[in-house]
N, C-alpha and C positions, 0 to 999 in steps of 0.2 A: 489971052487967056485962056482961050479954046485948046489951042496948042498945048499949053503946058498940062493941063489938065489930063489933055490926049495922052501925053509922055506918062503921068502918073498911070493912068488906067493901066498901057500896055506895061509899065512896070511892073504892075501887082497881077496882071494875067499872067505874065513869065514866071512871076515866084509860084503862084498860083500849080500851074502846070509841072513845075520842077519837085513842087511838094508832093504832090498826086504821085510822079512815079519814081519819086522814092519810096513812100507808101507799097507803090505795088512790087518794087524790088526784095522789100522786108518782107511784105508779103509770100513771096515767091521762093524765100530761101527753106528748105527742110533741115530739120536736124539729123545729123550725123547719128549713128547707131552703132557704136562697138561690137565688135567682133567676138565672138566666145573663142579663145585658146585654147588649145586641148594640152592635158598632160601628159609628157610619156609614163608608160607605166610600165611594169615586166609581168606577167602571168604564165599560171603555169595554170595547165586544164586537168582535174581532176577524174582520177578515174579509180576503180577498184584495183588495187594491189596488192603483193605478197612482199612483205615488208620482215626483215630479220628484227624480231623484237627483242631487245634486251631491258632488264630491269637494275638501277642503278643502286647501290649499296653501298654501305661504309661498313667497315669489319677490320676485326684486328688479328694478328698473324701470332700461329702457334707452332711452338717447335711440336713434328708429330713424336718424337723420343727425344726426354732426357734427364739426367741422372747427375745423382751427386757422388763425387769421387767420394769416400768413409774410411776412414782409418778405420779396421776392425781389433788391432791389437793396442798395446800403450807404448811406447818408444821415443827412441830419436827419431827424427827423419834426416835419412844421411843422402840422398840425391833423389834429384828433381831431372825424371828421362824425356821430359819434351819441353817441345818449345810452345808458349802461351800463344792459341790462336791455331793450331795447327791442326790438323783433319790424322785422328787417330783412329786406328781397330782395334776389332774386338780383342782378349786377352791379351793386347800390347803394356809391357808394365807401364806405368809413370811414375811411381813412386819407390823406393825403397825406403825399411826402417832397419836401425841397427839390428841384425840375427842373433847376436853372438849370445844373449838370454835364453833365446829360444831355441839355438842348437844346442846347449848346455843341458835344457831341460829334455829336447828331445833324447839327446846321448843318454842322462840318466834313464830315463822311461825304457829306453831300447836295452840297456841294462841289467836292467831289474826283469822284464820279459824274457831275456835270455838268462838269466839266473832259474827263474820260477819253469822256466822250460825244461833245463837241464834237471828240477826237479820233480818234473814232472815224466821223465825219460827212466830217471831211477826208479820212481812210483811203478811205474808200468812195467817196470824188467823183474821186479821183486813181486805184484802180483802175478806175473807168468810162471815165476820161479816155484810159487806156493801152492796155484791152483793143482798141478798134479800129485803133489803133498798131500791132500786136502782129501783127492779123490784116492787116495790110496790110504788115507787116515794115519800119515804117518805125521800130518803136523795138526793144529788144531783148526777148526775153523772160526775159530774168534779173531785169530791172527791174519787169518785170509780177509775176514771182514774191515779189518783194522784197516790194512791194503787200499783196498777197494774203495775206504771213505777218503785217504789218503790223495790217490789220486784224481776224484771225483775236486776234491778242494782244491789240487792244482790244477784241474782242467778251470776250474771256475776262476782262478784265481790270472790265468793267462787269458780270458776274455776279457776281464778288468786291467788286464796289463793293455790288453790291447786298444781297448775304449780309448783307454790314457793315453798310448801311445797316436793313436790316432790325431788326438785333439793336440797331442806338442808339434805335430805334422802340421795338422788345418794354421795354427797360431804362424808357424814357421813359415809357410806358403803365404799368408798375410801379411807377411814383412812386404813382401813384391805384391804392391796395388794395382793392380790391374784396369785396363777401360772394359768395361760390360757391354759395350753399345761402339758400333761403326759412329763417325762424329765429330764435330768441331769442338776441341778443348780451350774453357780460356785459360785465364791468369791462376798461380796459385794463389791459397788462400793464408797457407801458413809460410814462413819463410824455413830454408835447411837450418838445421841446428836446433831449431825448438823439437820437443817432446811434445809429444799427441796422445789423448786418450784416444781408448775405443770409442768411435761415435763422431772425432774430430770427423768436422769436413774441410776438403783439401780442393776439391775444384770441383766446375761443371761441364760435363758433355752434354752437349745437343746435335738433336740427328736434325740436318739444314736442305737434305738433297732435297726434302718435300716438306713443305708446311702445310699447316689447315689457318685457313680463315673463320673466325666465328664472326656470323651475322644475327641480327633479330628483326625480320620484316614478322611484318603486321601480320596476325592471320589472314583476314585476305588478302593480302597479296599472296602468300603460301599459297591458297585456296586456286586464285587465277593457274601457278606455275605448276600446281598437279593437274588441275584443270587442260591447260594447255600445253603442256611442253612437249616437246617432241622425241626426249629418250627420256629412258629409265632416268640415269644421271645426267642430269643438266649440265652444259658445259660451261666455265666459266672463263672470264678474263682479268688480271691484273694493270692496270697501266701505272706505271710510274713516270709521271710527266718530270720530263726536265728542263733544261733553258734552252730557248730556241727552237721547240717544237722534237728535243730528240728524248723523243718518248720509251721505256722500256715496257714489253707484255710479257707478262707472264699468264701460264694455262693451265687450266685443269678441269676438276668436275665436284657437281654437288658430290658428298657422300653421303650425307644424314642430315637428315630433318626429324625433330623431336615428335612424339605424341599426343602434346599437350600444351596447351600455351599459359603463358604467363599471365594470370589473372590482376595481377599489378597493371600492367603495361599493354596486356592484348598481344603480345607480341611470343614469335614460336622461335628458337631456337634449333641455327640452319648451320652447316660447313662445309666448307668446301675443303678439299684438296690439289696444290698447285705443286707445281714442278718446279726445283728453285736447286737445281743442279748444279748452276753458274754461282749458286750464293750471293744473290742481288740482296734480297731481302731479308732480312733480319726478326728474329721471334719480338713477338710484344711490338710489332710498326703496326700504328693506323693506315689503313688502305684505301680507296675508294674501287669496288667493284662491279663488275657485271655480270648479270647470270642472262644464258640465254633460254630463252623460251620456246621460240617455235617460229618459223618461218613458212607456213602451211596456213596461214589463215588469212582470206583479201578482205580488206579494209580498204576504209578511206581513210588519207591522213595528209596531215597538213605538217607540216615544219614548227615548231612552237614559235620562232621567231615571227611566224605569220599569225599569229594572236594575239588580242591586245585588252583590253580590260575597259568595260564602262560600267554604269548604275546598272543596266540587265543585267550583268554577269563578261563570258565570253562574247570575244566577236573576231570576226575577219573580214575584210574588205572583198567584193564580187564585182566584178566589171559585168554590167547587163547587155544583153544585146544591142540596145540601143551605144555604146560605149562611153555608160554612164557608171559613177563609184554607186554604188549601195553596202550598206551597215548589214551585215546578217549574224544575228547573235547564233550563238552556236554551243554544243554541249562536247566535253569531250568524254572517253571513259579510262583515256590511260595514255599518260605522258613522262616521257622520259626527255633526255638532251638531245633525242636525234629526231623526235618524232612523236604527235599528238593524235590520237584516233578519236576519230570525230565519229558519236553517236547519233546526232542529229543537230540538225541543222543546213548542210551543206548534201548537194546531190552531185552523182557522177555527170561531169560536164561541166562543173560551175569553174569559171576560170578567179583562181584567188591569186591575187594581186601580190609580189615575191619582192620582198625588199621594203626599204622605209623612203615612203618620200612625201614631203613636208606639204602643210595645207590641202589633204586630201580629206573631202565630205561628203556626205549624199550628194547626188546628183552634179557632180565635177564632172566635166567632158574630160574622157580620156582617149589618147589613141596605145593601144594593148601592143607589148610583145610578146610571144609565146617563149618561154625558157625552159631549160631540164627542169625534173624535180629536185628542189633544193635536197627534199630527204634524204642523205645518204648513211646507210646501217651498212651492216654484213656482218 
């Protein structure tokens, strides 16, 4: 009985020691601490630089010169002496009107002039014959006065004949309708064989070697351009965007800024003149235009893609000395498609995050790689 109870006690003692050992092992286990993983980001360290600052506008092209070919006499349209779309030269004949009627009128007026000239010659001869006779009192003075009056009357008639003949000559000349400017001519507006009247529009000529581009910036934008422009006539460029990045660029300069603003819109009329010798642009086309302001002003700037919005306004992400992300609220004084000039919130030496990284927030640990300035202006 004693031995049996002793076995029980021994067994209980062993179980107690095992339980104590298990408790000791459990107490010795330490919780695992998850190691913080750094996120890879690209940064650009800010410094004041001189950028080529361009201001973006939308505008509409306009022909530098355009005229409508208009008939100045009435008659049948006999010929068209150009191909629609041709480039024509000043004084080039474009249309012909039937000249026969106007030629007949000129012939008639010329015949009358020649008749009156002959009569004047006879009157002058009579005066010359009578003048010495009157001096010698061999002929009456009244007869000479009569002959002189006839001479003067014929001289006046000839002046009228000359004016009438000149009008007939002009009408005859107007039967050949000529280009009044160099330019590109459109299609005819009246078909051959039709009768046209004085004032009938026949075709339009536009001068497209150069084009105007009209824009309407705000008065504030005009003030900034005037204040900071590097040249009297700021240069501009118009970019025609094509497929697969095949862009075409036309250049020119600002040639006119109005001296008043529109009271309704607060805008100012501005005009540029661009080189279009290859005739790539047509009048009346809406275009995107860039106006060069200056490249002499050192500023702190970031690419517009680096700026985001929150409830406080604009902000950028910077990397501090501990390689952690910080949100920095900023103010911009000017923004275009290429750059944003920062007036407040950033300093030289700040490392601004470039590109998009998901889940970046304040105090996230990062590994920063320095990259080139993302701003590309020229």
